VMD Tcl script that builds the backbone (N, CA, C; Angstrom):
set m [mol new atoms 162]
animate dup $m
set s [atomselect $m all]
$s set {name element resname resid chain x y z} {
  {N N MET 1 A -17.726 170.427 46.651}
  {CA C MET 1 A -16.513 170.360 45.858}
  {C C MET 1 A -15.281 170.614 46.728}
  {N N LEU 2 A -15.369 171.639 47.569}
  {CA C LEU 2 A -14.233 171.977 48.423}
  {C C LEU 2 A -13.893 170.827 49.368}
  {N N TRP 3 A -14.927 170.189 49.935}
  {CA C TRP 3 A -14.662 169.113 50.890}
  {C C TRP 3 A -14.054 167.887 50.227}
  {N N LYS 4 A -14.327 167.667 48.937}
  {CA C LYS 4 A -13.692 166.552 48.228}
  {C C LYS 4 A -12.200 166.803 48.095}
  {N N ILE 5 A -11.829 168.034 47.782}
  {CA C ILE 5 A -10.413 168.386 47.651}
  {C C ILE 5 A -9.721 168.299 49.011}
  {N N VAL 6 A -10.340 168.888 50.025}
  {CA C VAL 6 A -9.756 168.868 51.376}
  {C C VAL 6 A -9.649 167.429 51.883}
  {N N GLY 7 A -10.692 166.640 51.663}
  {CA C GLY 7 A -10.665 165.243 52.095}
  {C C GLY 7 A -9.580 164.453 51.387}
  {N N GLY 8 A -9.416 164.691 50.099}
  {CA C GLY 8 A -8.349 164.020 49.349}
  {C C GLY 8 A -6.971 164.398 49.856}
  {N N LEU 9 A -6.781 165.693 50.137}
  {CA C LEU 9 A -5.491 166.141 50.674}
  {C C LEU 9 A -5.239 165.555 52.061}
  {N N LEU 10 A -6.283 165.526 52.898}
  {CA C LEU 10 A -6.117 164.947 54.237}
  {C C LEU 10 A -5.726 163.476 54.151}
  {N N LEU 11 A -6.349 162.760 53.231}
  {CA C LEU 11 A -6.004 161.358 53.038}
  {C C LEU 11 A -4.565 161.207 52.556}
  {N N LEU 12 A -4.154 162.062 51.633}
  {CA C LEU 12 A -2.774 162.024 51.129}
  {C C LEU 12 A -1.774 162.284 52.248}
  {N N TRP 13 A -2.024 163.297 53.069}
  {CA C TRP 13 A -1.099 163.618 54.173}
  {C C TRP 13 A -1.067 162.488 55.203}
  {N N LEU 14 A -2.197 161.843 55.422}
  {CA C LEU 14 A -2.240 160.725 56.360}
  {C C LEU 14 A -1.393 159.560 55.846}
  {N N VAL 15 A -1.493 159.271 54.559}
  {CA C VAL 15 A -0.699 158.191 53.970}
  {C C VAL 15 A 0.787 158.519 54.048}
  {N N ILE 16 A 1.148 159.766 53.759}
  {CA C ILE 16 A 2.556 160.171 53.834}
  {C C ILE 16 A 3.066 160.047 55.268}
  {N N SER 17 A 2.256 160.474 56.229}
  {CA C SER 17 A 2.666 160.377 57.635}
  {C C SER 17 A 2.863 158.922 58.054}
  {N N LEU 18 A 1.930 158.060 57.671}
  {CA C LEU 18 A 2.056 156.647 58.022}
  {C C LEU 18 A 3.270 156.012 57.362}
  {N N ALA 19 A 3.567 156.387 56.128}
  {CA C ALA 19 A 4.759 155.862 55.452}
  {C C ALA 19 A 6.015 156.289 56.207}
  {N N GLY 20 A 6.031 157.515 56.694}
  {CA C GLY 20 A 7.176 158.001 57.463}
  {C C GLY 20 A 7.355 157.260 58.772}
  {N N VAL 21 A 6.262 156.867 59.394}
  {CA C VAL 21 A 6.340 156.131 60.657}
  {C C VAL 21 A 6.766 154.680 60.401}
  {N N ILE 22 A 6.230 154.082 59.352}
  {CA C ILE 22 A 6.528 152.682 59.054}
  {C C ILE 22 A 7.975 152.502 58.609}
  {N N ILE 23 A 8.435 153.400 57.750}
  {CA C ILE 23 A 9.826 153.327 57.284}
  {C C ILE 23 A 10.662 154.123 58.276}
  {N N LYS 24 A 11.410 153.438 59.096}
  {CA C LYS 24 A 12.069 154.049 60.253}
  {C C LYS 24 A 13.004 155.200 59.894}
  {N N GLY 25 A 13.639 155.168 58.748}
  {CA C GLY 25 A 14.585 156.227 58.378}
  {C C GLY 25 A 13.916 157.481 57.870}
  {N N LEU 26 A 12.597 157.472 57.731}
  {CA C LEU 26 A 11.907 158.628 57.167}
  {C C LEU 26 A 11.010 159.325 58.189}
  {N N PHE 27 A 11.523 159.523 59.376}
  {CA C PHE 27 A 10.744 160.193 60.419}
  {C C PHE 27 A 10.365 161.609 59.992}
  {N N TRP 28 A 11.265 162.262 59.257}
  {CA C TRP 28 A 10.989 163.621 58.785}
  {C C TRP 28 A 9.746 163.658 57.895}
  {N N LEU 29 A 9.508 162.566 57.157}
  {CA C LEU 29 A 8.333 162.488 56.300}
  {C C LEU 29 A 7.053 162.460 57.142}
  {N N ALA 30 A 7.105 161.782 58.264}
  {CA C ALA 30 A 5.953 161.740 59.166}
  {C C ALA 30 A 5.673 163.130 59.738}
  {N N VAL 31 A 6.712 163.861 60.083}
  {CA C VAL 31 A 6.542 165.197 60.639}
  {C C VAL 31 A 5.941 166.138 59.597}
  {N N ILE 32 A 6.462 166.107 58.380}
  {CA C ILE 32 A 5.936 166.959 57.318}
  {C C ILE 32 A 4.484 166.596 57.017}
  {N N GLY 33 A 4.186 165.308 56.940}
  {CA C GLY 33 A 2.819 164.872 56.687}
  {C C GLY 33 A 1.865 165.330 57.769}
  {N N ALA 34 A 2.288 165.250 59.022}
  {CA C ALA 34 A 1.437 165.673 60.133}
  {C C ALA 34 A 1.184 167.180 60.093}
  {N N VAL 35 A 2.213 167.945 59.790}
  {CA C VAL 35 A 2.062 169.403 59.706}
  {C C VAL 35 A 1.115 169.779 58.572}
  {N N LEU 36 A 1.280 169.150 57.416}
  {CA C LEU 36 A 0.407 169.438 56.280}
  {C C LEU 36 A -1.028 168.987 56.551}
  {N N PHE 37 A -1.198 167.884 57.268}
  {CA C PHE 37 A -2.535 167.402 57.633}
  {C C PHE 37 A -3.252 168.435 58.489}
  {N N VAL 38 A -2.569 168.927 59.505}
  {CA C VAL 38 A -3.168 169.915 60.409}
  {C C VAL 38 A -3.467 171.219 59.663}
  {N N ALA 39 A -2.536 171.650 58.802}
  {CA C ALA 39 A -2.734 172.892 58.057}
  {C C ALA 39 A -3.926 172.775 57.103}
  {N N THR 40 A -4.031 171.661 56.408}
  {CA C THR 40 A -5.143 171.462 55.477}
  {C C THR 40 A -6.472 171.415 56.221}
  {N N ALA 41 A -6.508 170.722 57.344}
  {CA C ALA 41 A -7.741 170.655 58.133}
  {C C ALA 41 A -8.136 172.044 58.637}
  {N N ALA 42 A -7.175 172.837 59.066}
  {CA C ALA 42 A -7.466 174.182 59.568}
  {C C ALA 42 A -7.987 175.085 58.452}
  {N N ILE 43 A -7.381 175.005 57.283}
  {CA C ILE 43 A -7.826 175.823 56.157}
  {C C ILE 43 A -9.233 175.415 55.726}
  {N N GLY 44 A -9.484 174.126 55.638}
  {CA C GLY 44 A -10.818 173.652 55.278}
  {C C GLY 44 A -11.865 174.068 56.286}
  {N N TRP 45 A -11.532 173.990 57.557}
  {CA C TRP 45 A -12.454 174.381 58.619}
  {C C TRP 45 A -12.736 175.885 58.550}
  {N N ALA 46 A -11.691 176.685 58.326}
  {CA C ALA 46 A -11.862 178.138 58.273}
  {C C ALA 46 A -12.713 178.536 57.075}
  {N N ARG 47 A -12.492 177.922 55.935}
  {CA C ARG 47 A -13.283 178.255 54.747}
  {C C ARG 47 A -14.737 177.825 54.916}
  {N N ASP 48 A -14.956 176.701 55.581}
  {CA C ASP 48 A -16.324 176.229 55.811}
  {C C ASP 48 A -17.068 177.195 56.729}
  {N N ARG 49 A -16.417 177.654 57.774}
  {CA C ARG 49 A -17.055 178.609 58.694}
  {C C ARG 49 A -17.354 179.919 57.987}
  {N N LYS 50 A -16.499 180.306 57.072}
  {CA C LYS 50 A -16.671 181.558 56.343}
  {C C LYS 50 A -17.910 181.500 55.442}
  {N N GLN 51 A -18.207 180.331 54.880}
  {CA C GLN 51 A -19.331 180.177 53.964}
  {C C GLN 51 A -20.666 180.031 54.687}
  {N N ILE 52 A -20.666 179.607 55.949}
  {CA C ILE 52 A -21.910 179.301 56.665}
  {C C ILE 52 A -22.411 180.496 57.493}
  {N N LYS 53 A -21.818 181.644 57.371}
  {CA C LYS 53 A -22.246 182.777 58.190}
  {C C LYS 53 A -23.735 183.031 58.049}
  {N N PRO 54 A -24.433 183.188 59.175}
  {CA C PRO 54 A -25.885 183.433 59.130}
  {C C PRO 54 A -26.200 184.855 58.717}
}
mol reanalyze $m
mol bondsrecalc $m
mol representation Tube
mol addrep $m
């Protein structure tokens, strides 16, 4: 369940970042999308490691 949410958010941030790159006046949108993409991936990775402790 968690990975579906994280995957959906990662996809959303990727689309926002690409829209910012494609539309030249929205570079700030690409930066925000990239930051949110990295943050979401880090949170998902940290929560996954927390659940798999041996």
